[in-house]
C-alpha positions, 0 to 999 in steps of 0.5 A, spaced: 792 620 200 790 613 203 791 611 210 794 604 211 788 599 211 783 603 208 778 600 203 780 601 196 774 600 191 777 597 185 771 598 181 771 605 182 777 608 179 774 613 175 779 616 169 785 613 173 787 609 167 784 613 161 788 618 157 785 623 160 790 622 166 796 624 161 793 631 160 791 632 168 798 630 169 801 635 165 797 640 168 800 639 175 807 639 172 811 645 174 811 651 169 819 650 168 817 643 165 810 644 162 813 649 157 818 644 155 812 638 153 811 640 146 818 641 144 820 637 138 824 631 140 831 634 138 830 640 143 828 635 148 834 631 147 838 637 147 835 640 154 835 633 157 843 633 155 843 640 159 840 637 165 845 631 165 851 635 164 849 640 169 848 634 174 855 631 173 858 638 174 855 639 180 855 632 183 862 629 180 860 622 184 853 621 180 850 614 179 844 612 174 838 607 176 837 602 170 831 598 171 830 595 164 824 599 162 824 603 156 825 610 160 831 608 163 834 605 157 833 612 153 836 615 159 842 611 159 843 611 152 843 619 152 847 619 159 853 615 156 854 620 150 856 625 156 859 620 161 861 613 158 863 611 165 857 613 169 856 608 175 849 604 173 845 601 179 840 595 177 835 594 183 833 586 182 827 585 186 828 578 185 821 578 182 823 581 175 820 578 169 825 573 166 825 577 159 828 583 163 834 579 166 836 577 160 835 584 156 839 587 162 844 582 161 844 583 154 845 591 154 850 590 159 854 586 154 852 590 148 853 597 151 860 595 154 857 598 161 864 598 165 861 600 172 854 596 172 852 594 179 846 589 181 843 590 188 838 586 192 834 585 199 838 580 203 832 575 203 826 574 198 820 576 203 814 576 198 811 569 201 811 572 208 808 579 206 803 575 202 801 571 207 801 576 213 798 582 209 794 579 203 796 580 196 796 587 193 793 590 199 795 597 201 800 594 206 802 589 202 804 593 196 808 598 200 811 593 205 813 589 199 816 594 195 819 598 200 823 592 202 825 589 195 826 595 191 826 602 195 831 600 201 836 596 196 836 602 192 837 607 197 842 603 201 846 603 194 846 610 193 849 611 200 854 606 200 856 609 193 856 616 196 852 618 190 851 626 191 846 625 185 842 619 182 839 620 175 833 616 174 828 616 168 822 619 171 817 622 166 811 627 169 805 624 165 806 617 168 803 619 175 800 625 179 805 624 184 811 624 179 808 630 175 809 635 181 817 633 181 822 638 179 829 637 175 833 636 181 829 633 187 833 633 194 832 627 198 834 624 205 836 618 208 841 618 205 842 625 203 842 626 195 839 629 189 834 625 185 835 628 177 830 627 172 832 629 165 826 626 162 821 629 166 818 633 160 818 627 155 811 624 153 811 616 151 810 618 144 817 622 145 820 615 148 818 611 142 820 616 137 827 616 140 827 608 140 825 608 132 830 614 130 836 611 134 834 603 132 834 602 140 832 595 142 828 595 147 825 589 153 822 584 149 816 583 154 813 590 151 811 586 145 807 582 149 802 587 151 805 591 157 806 598 157 809 599 164 814 594 167 814 592 174 815 586 178 811 580 176 806 580 182 804 587 180 804 588 173 799 586 168 798 587 160 795 593 157 791 591 151 787 597 151 790 602 146 786 607 149 788 606 156 793 610 160 800 607 159 800 606 167 794 601 166 796 594 168 800 597 174 794 596 179 790 601 182 792 599 189 800 601 187 797 608 184 793 610 190 799 608 195 804 612 190 805 618 195 807 613 200 812 609 196 815 616 194 816 618 201 820 612 202 824 613 196 821 610 190 822 614 183 
């Protein structure tokens, strides 16, 4: 854990952005998820559907988070086969890529999403946080993400009174995410975060995309492998790099703080 204000040496990141990280994340995953990692795609789809069905049965009032990224897109595609009218929440940080806004609107229309809601913070405080805290410092990253992304999402979950919220988190993305469980209890507001894709690798996501001919956010073709706000996402042009390369070392280090606040 990194304390607020602690100096981060961005030139000493070890293997944080190499593919070695994927194996490290797999090793950290709970046994129930780890035994599913090597399943063929058909079996993974079946298991994910079982988790979604269980969540719907346990929590009649359930929602789904959609960011415009491929993981949440695949989760949405699978879930709509089970519950076509599931409420969908997009958190507009006010700093998304133009392509992301356009893509989400296209999906909303093409997939006929009947219960889609976009939420956002009351103001755009990026410049204020940048001036007071310094761009991409630990304090800036935590404060900006909490205000523009986490708080609006948590408010939406509370406003809709969701008992559970489906998200496209995968364990191999980050060490903190690797420790997750399928049904994760959260507070303020009280609900369960559900992770049907917890045991999927990036290769599974791409195989699903190709098999079902799913159109993805066009920004990936520009060299991005993990999407966030325009201010904290860069291209990842190294084929040997971990998929989170491009999200910035500071964000990776303060992930525990972000997730404690409610980040996916």
